[in-house]
C-alpha positions as CSV (number, residue, x, y, z in Angstrom):
1,M,0.0,0.0,0.0
2,S,2.8,2.4,0.9
3,K,4.5,1.6,-2.3
4,A,1.4,2.5,-4.3
5,I,1.2,5.8,-2.5
6,K,4.8,6.6,-3.3
7,I,4.2,5.8,-7.0
8,L,1.2,8.1,-7.1
9,S,3.0,10.9,-5.3
10,A,5.9,10.6,-7.8
11,I,3.5,10.8,-10.7
12,G,1.8,13.9,-9.1
13,V,5.1,15.6,-8.6
14,L,6.0,14.8,-12.2
15,L,2.8,16.3,-13.5
16,I,3.2,19.4,-11.5
17,A,6.7,19.7,-12.7
18,L,5.6,19.3,-16.3
19,V,2.9,22.0,-15.8
20,I,5.4,24.4,-14.2
21,A,7.9,23.6,-17.0
22,G,5.2,24.2,-19.6
23,V,4.1,27.5,-18.1
24,A,7.8,28.5,-17.9
25,I,8.3,27.6,-21.6
26,I,5.1,29.4,-22.7
27,K,6.1,32.5,-20.8
28,S,9.5,32.5,-22.4
29,I,8.0,32.5,-25.9
30,D,7.9,35.9,-27.6
31,F,4.4,35.8,-29.3
32,N,5.3,39.0,-31.2
33,Q,7.2,36.8,-33.6
34,Y,3.9,35.5,-34.8
35,K,2.5,38.9,-35.7
36,G,4.0,38.6,-39.2
37,V,2.4,35.1,-39.7
38,I,-1.0,36.5,-38.6
39,A,-0.6,39.4,-41.0
40,E,0.3,37.1,-43.9
41,Q,-2.8,34.9,-43.3
42,A,-5.0,38.0,-43.2
43,K,-3.4,39.2,-46.5
44,A,-4.0,35.8,-48.1
45,A,-7.6,35.7,-47.1
46,T,-8.6,39.3,-47.9
47,G,-5.9,40.8,-50.0
48,R,-5.4,43.6,-47.5
49,D,-2.8,44.4,-44.9
50,L,-3.4,43.7,-41.2
51,T,-1.1,45.7,-38.9
52,I,-0.5,44.9,-35.2
53,A,1.5,47.9,-33.9
54,G,1.5,47.0,-30.2
55,D,2.8,43.9,-28.4
56,L,0.9,40.6,-28.1
57,D,0.8,40.1,-24.4
58,L,-0.1,36.7,-23.0
59,S,-0.6,36.1,-19.3
60,I,-0.5,32.5,-18.1
61,S,-2.3,31.5,-14.9
62,L,-5.5,29.7,-13.9
63,T,-7.2,32.7,-15.6
64,P,-5.0,33.2,-18.7
65,S,-5.4,36.5,-20.6
66,I,-4.3,38.0,-23.9
67,S,-4.2,41.6,-24.9
68,V,-3.1,43.6,-27.9
69,D,-2.9,47.3,-28.8
70,G,-2.8,49.2,-32.1
71,V,-4.5,46.8,-34.6
72,S,-5.6,48.1,-38.0
73,F,-7.0,46.6,-41.1
74,A,-6.5,48.3,-44.5
75,N,-9.3,49.9,-46.4
76,A,-10.0,49.3,-50.1
77,P,-7.5,51.2,-52.4
78,W,-10.2,53.5,-53.6
79,G,-11.5,54.2,-50.0
80,S,-11.7,57.6,-48.4
81,S,-9.5,56.6,-45.4
82,P,-6.4,54.3,-45.2
83,N,-8.0,52.0,-42.7
84,M,-11.2,50.1,-42.7
85,V,-10.9,49.0,-39.1
86,S,-8.7,50.2,-36.3
87,I,-8.6,49.0,-32.6
88,K,-6.7,50.8,-29.9
89,H,-7.0,48.0,-27.3
90,F,-8.3,44.4,-27.1
91,A,-8.1,42.1,-24.1
92,A,-9.7,38.7,-23.2
93,E,-9.5,36.6,-20.1
94,M,-10.6,33.0,-19.7
95,S,-10.8,30.3,-17.0
96,L,-8.4,27.4,-17.3
97,M,-10.1,24.8,-15.1
98,P,-13.4,24.6,-17.0
99,L,-11.4,23.4,-20.0
100,L,-10.9,20.1,-18.2
101,S,-14.7,19.4,-18.4
102,G,-14.9,20.6,-22.1
103,E,-16.3,24.0,-21.3
104,I,-14.9,27.2,-22.8
105,K,-15.5,30.0,-20.2
106,I,-14.4,33.5,-21.1
107,N,-14.5,35.7,-18.0
108,Q,-14.2,39.1,-19.8
109,V,-13.7,40.6,-23.2
110,T,-12.7,44.3,-23.4
111,L,-12.7,46.4,-26.6
112,Q,-11.8,50.0,-26.7
113,G,-11.3,52.7,-29.3
114,V,-12.7,51.0,-32.3
115,E,-13.2,52.8,-35.6
116,L,-15.1,51.0,-38.4
117,L,-15.6,52.5,-41.9
118,A,-18.1,51.0,-44.3
119,E,-18.4,52.8,-47.6
120,K,-19.5,52.5,-51.2
121,D,-18.1,54.3,-54.2
122,K,-20.1,56.0,-56.9
123,S,-20.4,52.7,-58.9
124,G,-21.9,51.0,-55.8
125,K,-18.8,48.9,-55.0
126,A,-18.4,48.3,-51.3
127,N,-15.2,48.3,-49.3
128,W,-16.2,45.0,-47.5
129,D,-16.2,43.2,-50.9
130,F,-12.9,41.3,-50.7
131,G,-13.3,39.4,-54.0
132,A,-13.4,35.7,-54.4
133,P,-11.6,33.8,-51.5
134,A,-8.6,31.6,-52.3
135,T,-9.4,28.0,-53.1
136,K,-9.2,25.8,-50.1
137,A,-9.2,22.1,-49.6
138,P,-12.5,20.7,-48.4
139,T,-12.8,20.5,-44.7
140,A,-13.6,17.2,-43.2
141,P,-16.9,17.3,-41.3
142,S,-16.4,17.6,-37.5
143,E,-17.7,15.0,-35.2
144,G,-19.7,15.8,-32.1
145,D,-21.5,19.0,-31.0
146,V,-19.9,22.4,-31.4
147,V,-18.9,23.8,-28.0
148,L,-20.2,27.4,-27.6
149,P,-18.0,29.6,-25.4
150,V,-19.5,31.1,-22.3
151,V,-18.8,34.8,-22.1
152,N,-19.5,36.3,-18.7
153,S,-18.8,39.9,-19.5
154,V,-18.2,42.0,-22.6
155,S,-17.3,45.7,-22.2
156,I,-17.0,47.8,-25.4
157,K,-16.3,51.5,-25.2
158,D,-15.7,54.4,-27.6
159,V,-16.7,52.7,-30.9
160,T,-17.4,54.7,-34.0
161,V,-19.0,53.2,-37.1
162,T,-19.2,55.4,-40.2
163,Y,-21.2,54.5,-43.3
164,K,-20.7,56.4,-46.5
165,D,-22.6,55.8,-49.8
166,A,-21.2,58.0,-52.6
167,Q,-23.8,56.6,-55.0
168,A,-26.8,57.6,-52.9
169,G,-25.2,60.6,-51.3
170,Q,-25.8,59.4,-47.8
171,Q,-23.6,59.4,-44.7
172,Y,-24.3,58.1,-41.2
173,A,-22.2,58.1,-38.1
174,L,-22.9,55.6,-35.3
175,K,-21.1,56.3,-31.9
176,L,-21.3,53.6,-29.2
177,D,-20.2,55.2,-25.9
178,T,-20.8,52.0,-23.9
179,V,-21.8,48.4,-24.6
180,D,-22.1,46.1,-21.6
181,L,-23.1,42.5,-21.9
182,K,-23.3,40.3,-18.8
183,S,-24.2,36.6,-18.4
184,G,-24.0,34.1,-15.5
185,G,-23.5,31.1,-17.8
186,L,-24.5,29.3,-20.9
187,S,-28.1,28.9,-19.7
188,A,-28.4,32.2,-17.8
189,P,-30.1,35.2,-19.4
190,L,-27.9,37.9,-21.0
191,D,-28.2,41.4,-19.6
192,L,-27.7,44.2,-22.2
193,M,-27.0,47.9,-21.9
194,V,-26.0,50.2,-24.8
195,K,-25.6,53.9,-25.0
196,G,-24.6,56.0,-28.0
197,N,-25.9,58.2,-30.8
198,I,-26.5,58.2,-34.5
199,N,-25.7,61.4,-36.3
200,N,-25.6,63.1,-32.9
201,Q,-29.1,61.8,-32.0
202,A,-28.8,59.9,-28.7
203,F,-30.2,56.5,-28.1
204,S,-30.1,53.8,-25.5
205,V,-31.0,50.1,-25.2
206,D,-31.5,48.4,-21.8
207,G,-32.9,45.0,-21.1
208,Q,-32.4,41.3,-21.1
209,L,-32.1,38.6,-23.8
210,G,-32.3,34.8,-23.6
211,S,-29.3,32.8,-22.7
212,I,-26.3,32.3,-25.0
213,G,-27.3,28.7,-25.4
214,A,-30.8,29.6,-26.5
215,I,-29.7,32.3,-28.8
216,G,-27.1,30.1,-30.5
217,G,-29.4,27.1,-30.6
218,G,-31.6,28.5,-33.4
219,G,-34.9,28.4,-31.4
220,M,-37.0,31.1,-29.9
221,F,-35.6,33.0,-26.9
222,P,-37.1,35.6,-24.6
223,V,-36.6,39.3,-25.2
224,K,-37.3,42.2,-22.9
225,L,-35.9,45.6,-24.1
226,D,-36.5,49.3,-23.4
227,I,-35.3,51.5,-26.2
228,A,-35.1,55.3,-26.3
229,A,-34.3,57.1,-29.6
230,L,-35.5,60.1,-31.5
231,K,-37.6,61.4,-28.6
232,V,-39.5,58.1,-28.6
233,A,-39.7,55.3,-25.9
234,I,-40.1,51.8,-27.3
235,G,-40.7,48.6,-25.3
236,L,-40.4,45.1,-26.6
237,E,-41.3,42.0,-24.6
238,G,-41.8,38.4,-25.9
239,K,-39.9,35.9,-28.0
240,L,-37.5,36.2,-30.9
241,G,-35.6,33.7,-32.9
242,A,-34.8,32.0,-36.2
243,P,-36.1,28.4,-36.2
244,D,-35.2,26.7,-39.4
245,G,-33.3,29.8,-40.4
246,A,-36.4,32.0,-40.8
247,P,-36.7,35.0,-38.5
248,M,-39.7,34.8,-36.2
249,A,-41.0,37.2,-33.5
250,D,-43.9,37.4,-31.2
251,L,-43.5,40.6,-29.2
252,K,-45.6,43.0,-27.2
253,L,-44.8,46.4,-28.6
254,S,-45.3,49.8,-26.9
255,V,-44.3,53.1,-28.5
256,S,-44.8,56.6,-26.9
257,G,-43.6,60.1,-27.5
258,G,-44.4,63.5,-26.1
259,S,-44.4,65.4,-29.5
260,L,-44.6,64.1,-33.0
261,D,-43.0,67.4,-34.2
262,E,-40.0,66.8,-32.0
263,T,-39.6,63.2,-33.2
264,L,-39.9,64.3,-36.8
265,A,-37.2,67.0,-36.2
266,A,-34.9,64.4,-34.6
267,A,-35.5,61.9,-37.5
268,A,-34.5,64.7,-40.0
269,A,-30.9,64.2,-38.8
270,L,-31.1,60.7,-40.3
271,E,-33.3,61.5,-43.3
272,P,-32.7,65.0,-44.6
273,S,-35.9,64.9,-46.7
274,L,-37.9,65.2,-43.5
275,K,-36.4,68.5,-42.6
276,G,-39.0,71.3,-42.5
277,M,-41.9,68.9,-42.9
278,D,-45.0,70.2,-41.1
279,L,-47.4,67.4,-40.0
280,P,-51.1,68.3,-39.6
281,I,-51.4,66.1,-36.6
282,K,-49.8,67.5,-33.4
283,G,-49.3,66.4,-29.9
284,A,-48.3,63.2,-28.0
285,F,-48.6,59.8,-29.5
286,K,-48.8,56.2,-28.2
287,I,-49.0,52.8,-29.8
288,N,-49.6,49.4,-28.2
289,S,-49.8,46.2,-30.2
290,Q,-48.7,42.6,-30.6
291,L,-45.9,42.6,-33.1
292,K,-45.5,39.3,-35.1
293,L,-42.9,38.4,-37.7
294,D,-43.4,35.2,-39.6
295,G,-40.4,34.7,-41.9
296,P,-38.5,37.5,-43.6
297,T,-41.5,39.0,-45.5
298,K,-44.6,38.7,-43.2
299,I,-45.2,41.2,-40.4
300,S,-48.3,42.1,-38.5
301,L,-49.6,44.4,-35.7
302,A,-52.5,42.7,-33.9
303,D,-54.6,44.2,-31.1
304,L,-53.5,47.7,-32.3
305,D,-54.3,50.6,-30.0
306,L,-53.1,53.9,-31.4
307,S,-53.5,57.5,-30.2
308,L,-52.1,60.4,-32.1
309,G,-53.0,63.8,-30.9
310,P,-56.9,63.9,-31.0
311,L,-57.0,60.7,-33.1
312,A,-57.6,57.3,-31.5
313,L,-57.7,54.1,-33.5
314,T,-57.9,50.4,-32.8
315,G,-57.6,47.4,-35.1
316,R,-54.9,45.5,-36.9
317,V,-52.3,45.9,-39.7
318,A,-50.6,43.1,-41.6
319,A,-48.1,43.1,-44.6
320,D,-46.6,40.5,-46.8
321,L,-43.7,41.8,-48.7
322,G,-43.0,38.6,-50.6
323,G,-44.7,37.5,-53.8
324,A,-45.1,39.3,-57.1
325,R,-46.5,42.4,-55.3
326,P,-46.4,43.5,-51.7
327,A,-49.8,43.1,-49.9
328,V,-51.3,44.9,-46.9
329,D,-54.4,44.1,-44.9
330,V,-55.7,46.9,-42.6
331,A,-58.8,47.0,-40.4
332,L,-59.2,50.1,-38.2
333,K,-62.0,51.5,-36.0
334,T,-62.5,54.8,-34.3
335,D,-65.2,56.5,-32.2
336,T,-64.5,60.0,-33.5
337,L,-62.5,61.2,-36.4
338,N,-62.4,65.0,-36.3
339,L,-60.9,66.1,-39.6
340,D,-61.3,69.7,-38.6
341,E,-58.8,69.2,-35.8
342,L,-56.5,66.8,-37.7
343,L,-56.3,69.0,-40.8
344,P,-56.6,72.6,-39.5
345,K,-56.7,75.4,-42.0
346,S,-53.4,77.2,-42.4
347,D,-53.2,81.0,-41.7
348,K,-50.8,81.2,-44.7
349,P,-52.4,81.6,-48.1
350,A,-52.1,78.5,-50.2
351,A,-49.4,78.6,-52.9
352,P,-50.9,78.9,-56.3
353,A,-50.9,75.7,-58.3
354,P,-48.7,75.6,-61.3
355,T,-50.7,76.7,-64.4
356,K,-50.8,74.6,-67.5
357,A,-51.7,75.8,-71.0
358,S,-55.5,75.6,-71.2
359,D,-57.1,73.7,-74.0
360,G,-60.5,75.2,-73.3
361,R,-61.8,71.9,-71.7
362,V,-63.0,71.2,-68.2
363,F,-62.3,67.4,-68.0
364,P,-58.6,66.8,-67.9
365,G,-57.1,64.9,-70.7
366,D,-53.9,63.9,-68.8
367,P,-53.4,60.1,-68.5
368,L,-54.6,58.8,-65.1
369,P,-51.8,57.4,-62.9
370,L,-53.2,53.9,-63.0
371,D,-49.8,52.1,-62.8
372,G,-49.7,52.7,-59.1
373,L,-52.8,50.4,-58.7
374,K,-50.7,47.5,-59.9
375,A,-47.8,48.2,-57.5
376,A,-49.4,46.5,-54.5
377,D,-52.4,44.6,-53.3
378,A,-54.5,45.8,-50.4
379,K,-57.5,45.1,-48.2
380,V,-58.7,48.0,-46.1
381,A,-61.7,48.1,-43.7
382,F,-62.5,51.3,-41.8
383,D,-65.4,52.1,-39.4
384,A,-66.0,55.3,-37.5
385,A,-68.9,56.1,-35.2
386,K,-68.6,59.8,-36.1
387,V,-66.5,61.8,-38.6
388,I,-66.5,65.6,-38.3
389,V,-65.7,67.6,-41.3
390,Q,-66.4,71.4,-41.8
391,G,-68.5,71.4,-38.6
392,M,-70.8,68.6,-39.9
393,D,-71.2,65.3,-38.2
394,I,-71.2,62.2,-40.4
395,T,-72.1,59.1,-38.4
396,N,-72.0,55.3,-38.9
397,V,-69.2,55.5,-41.4
398,T,-68.1,52.2,-42.9
399,L,-65.6,51.6,-45.7
400,K,-64.3,48.4,-47.3
401,L,-61.6,48.7,-50.0
402,S,-60.0,45.9,-52.0
403,L,-57.1,46.3,-54.5
404,K,-55.7,43.3,-56.4
405,N,-53.6,43.4,-59.5
406,G,-54.9,46.8,-60.5
407,R,-58.6,46.1,-59.7
408,L,-59.8,48.6,-57.1
409,S,-63.1,48.0,-55.5
410,V,-64.8,50.2,-52.8
411,D,-67.8,48.2,-51.6
412,P,-69.4,49.3,-49.5
413,L,-68.9,53.0,-48.6
414,G,-71.7,54.0,-46.2
415,A,-72.5,56.8,-43.8
416,V,-75.4,58.7,-42.3
417,V,-75.3,62.4,-43.3
418,A,-77.8,64.8,-42.0
419,G,-80.1,62.0,-40.9
420,G,-80.0,60.3,-44.3
421,R,-78.2,57.2,-45.4
422,I,-75.6,57.3,-48.1
423,N,-74.3,54.1,-49.7
424,A,-71.8,53.8,-52.6
425,N,-69.8,51.2,-54.4
426,V,-67.1,51.9,-56.9
427,L,-65.1,49.7,-59.2
428,L,-62.0,50.9,-61.1
429,D,-60.5,48.1,-63.1
430,A,-57.0,49.0,-64.3
431,S,-56.0,45.4,-64.9
432,R,-56.7,45.7,-68.6
433,A,-55.4,47.9,-71.3
434,T,-58.2,50.4,-71.0
435,A,-59.4,51.2,-67.5
436,A,-63.1,50.7,-66.7
437,L,-65.1,52.5,-64.1
438,K,-68.4,51.6,-62.5
439,A,-70.0,53.8,-59.7
440,K,-73.2,53.6,-57.8
441,I,-74.1,56.2,-55.2
442,S,-77.4,56.5,-53.4
443,G,-78.5,58.9,-50.7
444,K,-81.9,58.6,-49.0
445,Q,-83.7,61.4,-47.1
446,I,-80.7,63.6,-46.5
447,D,-81.8,66.7,-44.6
448,Y,-80.4,69.5,-46.6
449,G,-81.9,72.0,-44.3
450,Q,-79.7,70.6,-41.5
451,I,-76.7,70.9,-43.7
452,L,-77.5,74.5,-44.6
453,V,-77.8,75.3,-40.8
454,Q,-74.4,73.8,-40.2
455,Q,-73.0,75.9,-42.9
456,G,-74.6,79.1,-41.5
457,L,-77.3,79.2,-44.2
458,G,-80.3,78.2,-42.1
459,D,-82.7,80.7,-43.6
460,M,-82.4,79.3,-47.1
461,A,-84.5,76.2,-47.4
462,T,-85.7,73.1,-45.5
463,G,-86.5,69.6,-46.7
464,K,-84.9,66.2,-47.5
465,V,-83.3,65.1,-50.7
466,D,-82.7,61.7,-52.4
467,V,-79.6,61.3,-54.7
468,N,-78.9,58.4,-57.1
469,V,-76.0,58.0,-59.4
470,D,-75.4,54.9,-61.5
471,V,-72.7,55.4,-64.2
472,S,-70.1,53.4,-66.0
473,G,-67.4,54.2,-68.5
474,S,-63.9,53.4,-69.7
475,G,-60.8,55.3,-70.7
476,L,-57.3,56.3,-69.8
477,S,-58.2,59.8,-68.7
478,V,-61.1,61.6,-67.1
479,R,-61.9,63.1,-70.5
480,Q,-62.1,59.6,-72.1
481,L,-64.2,58.3,-69.2
482,M,-66.7,61.1,-69.5
483,A,-66.8,60.9,-73.3
484,G,-68.0,57.3,-73.1
485,L,-70.1,57.5,-69.9
486,N,-73.4,55.6,-69.6
487,G,-76.0,55.5,-66.9
488,K,-78.1,58.1,-65.1
489,T,-78.0,60.7,-62.3
490,R,-81.0,61.7,-60.3
491,V,-81.6,64.3,-57.5
492,Q,-85.1,64.4,-55.9
493,V,-86.8,66.6,-53.3
494,K,-90.3,66.2,-52.1
495,D,-92.2,68.4,-49.6
496,G,-89.5,71.0,-48.9
497,R,-89.8,74.7,-48.3
498,L,-88.2,77.9,-49.5
499,E,-87.2,80.2,-46.7
500,S,-86.9,84.0,-46.7
501,G,-83.2,84.0,-47.3
502,A,-83.4,82.2,-50.6
503,L,-86.3,84.4,-51.8
504,N,-84.5,87.6,-50.7
505,I,-81.4,86.6,-52.7
506,I,-83.4,86.3,-55.9
507,S,-85.3,89.6,-55.3
508,T,-86.3,91.9,-52.5
509,D,-89.8,91.8,-53.9
510,M,-90.1,88.0,-53.8
511,L,-91.2,88.0,-50.2
512,N,-94.2,90.2,-51.0
513,V,-95.2,88.2,-54.1
514,F,-94.9,84.8,-52.4
515,D,-97.3,85.8,-49.6
516,S,-98.9,82.5,-48.8
517,Q,-97.5,79.4,-47.2
518,D,-98.4,77.3,-50.2
519,D,-96.4,79.6,-52.5
520,K,-93.2,78.8,-50.5
521,A,-93.7,75.1,-50.1
522,I,-91.5,73.0,-52.4
523,R,-93.8,70.3,-53.8
524,C,-90.9,68.7,-55.6
525,A,-87.6,69.3,-57.2
526,V,-86.3,66.7,-59.6
527,V,-83.3,66.7,-61.8
528,Q,-82.6,63.5,-63.8
529,F,-80.2,63.0,-66.7
530,N,-80.0,59.8,-68.7
531,I,-76.5,59.3,-70.1
532,N,-75.7,57.3,-73.3
533,K,-72.2,57.2,-74.7
534,G,-71.4,60.6,-73.2
535,M,-74.6,62.3,-74.1
536,A,-76.5,63.4,-71.0
537,G,-80.2,64.0,-71.9
538,A,-82.5,65.8,-69.5
539,H,-85.1,63.2,-68.6
540,A,-86.7,65.5,-66.0
541,I,-85.8,68.9,-64.7
542,V,-88.7,70.1,-62.5
543,F,-89.0,72.6,-59.6
544,E,-92.5,73.2,-58.4
545,T,-94.1,75.2,-55.5
546,G,-97.7,76.1,-54.9
547,G,-97.2,79.2,-57.1
548,I,-94.6,78.4,-59.8
549,S,-93.2,75.6,-61.9
550,V,-89.8,75.5,-63.5
551,I,-89.2,72.9,-66.2
552,G,-86.0,72.2,-68.0
553,S,-85.1,70.3,-71.1
554,G,-82.2,69.7,-73.4
555,S,-78.8,67.9,-73.1
556,A,-75.2,68.1,-72.2
557,N,-72.5,66.5,-74.4
558,L,-69.9,65.1,-72.1
559,A,-67.6,64.2,-75.0
560,N,-67.2,67.7,-76.5
561,E,-68.4,69.5,-73.3
562,T,-71.1,71.5,-75.0
563,L,-74.5,72.6,-73.5
564,K,-77.9,72.7,-75.1
565,L,-80.4,73.4,-72.2
566,R,-83.6,75.4,-71.8
567,V,-85.0,76.4,-68.4
568,D,-88.7,77.5,-68.6
569,P,-90.4,79.1,-65.6
570,R,-94.2,79.1,-65.3
571,S,-96.6,80.9,-62.9
572,K,-99.5,78.8,-61.6
573,K,-101.6,81.7,-60.1
574,A,-102.9,84.9,-61.6
575,N,-101.3,87.0,-58.8
576,L,-97.9,85.4,-59.5
577,A,-98.4,86.1,-63.2
578,T,-97.3,89.7,-62.5
579,V,-93.9,88.2,-61.9
580,A,-92.1,88.0,-65.2
581,M,-91.3,84.4,-66.1
582,V,-88.6,84.4,-68.8
583,P,-87.3,81.2,-70.5
584,V,-83.6,81.0,-70.7
585,D,-81.5,79.0,-73.2
586,I,-78.1,77.8,-72.0
587,S,-75.5,77.0,-74.6
588,G,-71.8,77.2,-75.1
589,T,-69.3,74.9,-73.4
590,F,-68.7,73.7,-69.9
591,A,-65.7,76.0,-69.7
592,K,-67.5,79.0,-71.2
593,P,-71.3,78.6,-70.9
594,D,-73.6,81.2,-72.5
595,W,-77.2,82.0,-71.5
596,H,-79.8,83.7,-73.7
597,V,-83.0,85.3,-72.4
598,D,-85.8,84.3,-74.7
599,M,-88.0,87.4,-74.7
600,A,-90.2,85.9,-77.4
601,G,-91.0,82.9,-75.2
602,A,-92.0,85.2,-72.2
603,A,-95.6,84.7,-73.3
604,G,-96.6,88.3,-73.0
605,N,-94.9,89.1,-69.8
606,V,-93.2,92.4,-70.4
607,V,-89.8,92.5,-68.6
608,A,-88.3,95.8,-67.6
609,G,-85.0,94.3,-66.5
610,A,-84.1,91.2,-68.5
611,A,-80.5,91.5,-67.7
612,R,-81.4,90.9,-64.0
613,T,-83.0,87.6,-65.1
614,G,-79.8,86.4,-66.6
615,A,-77.9,87.4,-63.4
616,A,-80.3,85.3,-61.3
617,I,-79.9,82.3,-63.6
618,A,-76.1,82.5,-63.9
619,T,-75.6,82.8,-60.1
620,L,-78.4,80.6,-58.7
621,G,-79.4,78.4,-61.6
622,L,-83.1,79.6,-61.4
623,S,-85.1,80.7,-64.4
624,L,-87.0,83.2,-62.3
625,L,-86.9,87.0,-62.5
626,V,-88.6,88.7,-59.7
627,E,-89.6,92.0,-61.1
628,K,-93.1,93.4,-60.8
629,V,-94.5,94.4,-64.1
630,A,-94.7,98.2,-64.0
631,K,-97.1,98.4,-67.0
632,E,-100.3,96.7,-67.9
633,T,-99.6,93.2,-69.4
634,V,-101.4,90.1,-70.4
635,A,-99.9,87.1,-68.5
636,Q,-100.2,83.4,-68.8
637,T,-100.4,80.6,-66.3
638,D,-99.6,76.9,-66.3
639,N,-101.4,74.7,-63.8
640,T,-99.9,71.4,-65.1
641,D,-99.0,68.9,-62.3
642,Y,-95.3,68.3,-63.2
643,C,-94.4,66.7,-59.8
644,T,-96.4,63.4,-60.2
645,P,-94.7,62.2,-63.4
646,A,-91.3,63.6,-62.3
647,L,-91.5,61.8,-58.9
648,A,-92.6,58.6,-60.7
649,G,-89.5,58.7,-62.9
650,K,-91.3,59.6,-66.1
651,K,-90.0,62.0,-68.7
652,V,-91.3,65.5,-68.2
653,V,-91.8,68.1,-71.0
654,P,-93.4,71.6,-70.6
655,G,-97.2,71.7,-70.9
656,A,-99.6,74.2,-72.5
657,M,-100.2,77.5,-71.0
658,K,-103.5,79.6,-70.8
659,T,-104.1,83.3,-70.6
660,A,-104.7,84.9,-67.2
661,E,-105.4,88.5,-66.6
662,A,-102.8,90.3,-64.6
663,P,-103.3,93.5,-62.7
664,K,-103.3,96.6,-65.0
665,S,-101.4,99.8,-64.4
666,Q,-102.9,103.1,-65.3
667,S,-100.3,104.0,-67.9
668,G,-100.7,101.0,-70.1
669,S,-98.1,98.7,-71.4
670,A,-94.7,99.5,-72.5
671,P,-92.7,98.0,-75.3
672,P,-90.5,95.2,-74.3
673,P,-86.7,95.9,-74.2
674,A,-84.4,94.2,-76.6
675,P,-83.3,90.7,-75.6
676,T,-80.2,90.8,-73.4
677,E,-77.3,88.4,-73.4
678,K,-74.7,87.8,-70.8
679,K,-72.0,85.3,-70.1
680,S,-71.6,83.6,-66.8
681,D,-68.5,83.2,-64.7
682,N,-67.6,79.7,-65.7
683,P,-69.7,77.8,-63.1
684,L,-68.8,74.3,-64.4
685,E,-65.0,74.6,-64.4
686,S,-64.7,73.1,-60.9
687,I,-66.4,69.8,-61.9
688,G,-63.5,68.7,-64.1
689,K,-61.0,69.8,-61.6
690,S,-62.7,67.7,-58.9
691,L,-62.9,64.6,-61.1
692,G,-59.2,65.0,-62.0
693,G,-58.3,65.5,-58.3
694,L,-59.9,62.1,-57.6
695,F,-57.1,60.4,-59.5
696,G,-54.3,62.8,-58.5
697,N,-54.4,65.0,-61.7
């Protein structure tokens, strides 16, 4: 037994002696002699010089360490600086004993004074492109699992990363003041703390990631980070990873900021095009959502809760950037959308739009920007309990939009406006060579009196209106669409009332002439045009009260934008026959309409102020002159019921008139003045501009 102990003791002494001798031998080696070898290997691999200016210092103990100073790696020959990478100081310390159990444990890594330059030249060539690597012999596959090192602490200070892109004219500077990583082991979580700035805009990251083993294992690992940048606080908590090599994420996201203007100003340091941008939405903002990433192209925000100034939205947003076209799917809801607050009027006068040479047409002939409809696919659903615009409340708003391969469908678009329901569906098909448009719009029992009150015109008229539009066409411009338009438009009012404000605008004498309640009651107002291949024919133009009727006829050519309309007012009572009812012919073009007072068609009503008739027509669209006949005249009346056929959808034409004696003056009649002609102030020009604006023209 004693002999065995002596043998083991001798072996132990021998091993200790060998270790001491080995340490002594290693310490006696000058590792600086290998700097040239390291540089040669780097040159062979990259074609660039690696310089180690300082000494390679190796400390041998139970916690051996290595350090080196003054390391630099050459830049590309065309680069803006001699070095691509330079390091002032690098040091690493590891534990020796864990190696006996096959564990690589690095106690600390220190990196200081790092400068990294990444740049592209004007041709787009990058300085990190080292060319094709030298041919190497195939490496035999390794046996067994790869041993991941355990790093307890990483300390990085004073790091500058500069990115220059001569081709794009961009430059960014990332400064890392401090990067601290700490972990208690391979299965322990990794604590993270980063402070720095990008283009002098400070940022920080503080939080915890999953363990090194989980991160390196390719599965999902936990994440909890607090990020501050660009005057914004961002929180991320959940799981992140790349199983099967595809990036995946399921994170609770929170974003908040005190001022969108301040964030925009800070972001302008990174993106100069944002400088000076004035957002209509002001104030603080907050976003809470569940962020999901499913592979490299699919991202979504579920359970979205967004507040931005006075705006509050909930819903979801998803995008798939893969495939032939990117696709988005959006569903949002809000209780109140106040456009008057979100889009306030500027005190500054609007800059005049650039003028183009006029071709005398109202409908633009410029090609519609339809290619944009083929750039992406989209599904959008929007619901609002109330939308406020120009002081008017629009309730129960719902919108569903679908865009697929250039085919844009809005179905439905619905809302309650002034107590009446509006429904619309629109299809714009740009998937074929010539775009096709179909539009149906209906409005039922819209209280136009309420709208007038909201616009400060409550003394004009009261009543409810029905609106129906059903049209279709095809073309590559608004002008082509209108030239081939088919369908019909109809506006209908029943049982309304003219108020004193409207009568007073037409004439100060109108209030005296329309002395009964029945005279002011609007029995009906109907305007219907049937459209066939761009020709809009007047199917019914009727305005009727208890005292007067106004009947219209004719057509409007949408192809060449010409007018051929006649507006014929008729008195229904003898006392109203003293009001001169003068037919008016409207001709010319949409851009320059002409009106002609038809004195021959005045049926004996002598007019001592026909020019005033034209003014009323041009400004209000009414064929009604309110001028008491100063001389003795013979008037005519028309008691035809125009409302019944008009409300029934039948075609309406002027009926026969009969003679009625009007009050006579003591001086007799006076000869009628010559017919007067006057041109209007282009009242139709805004129609074409509005249609063009719908498509961005």
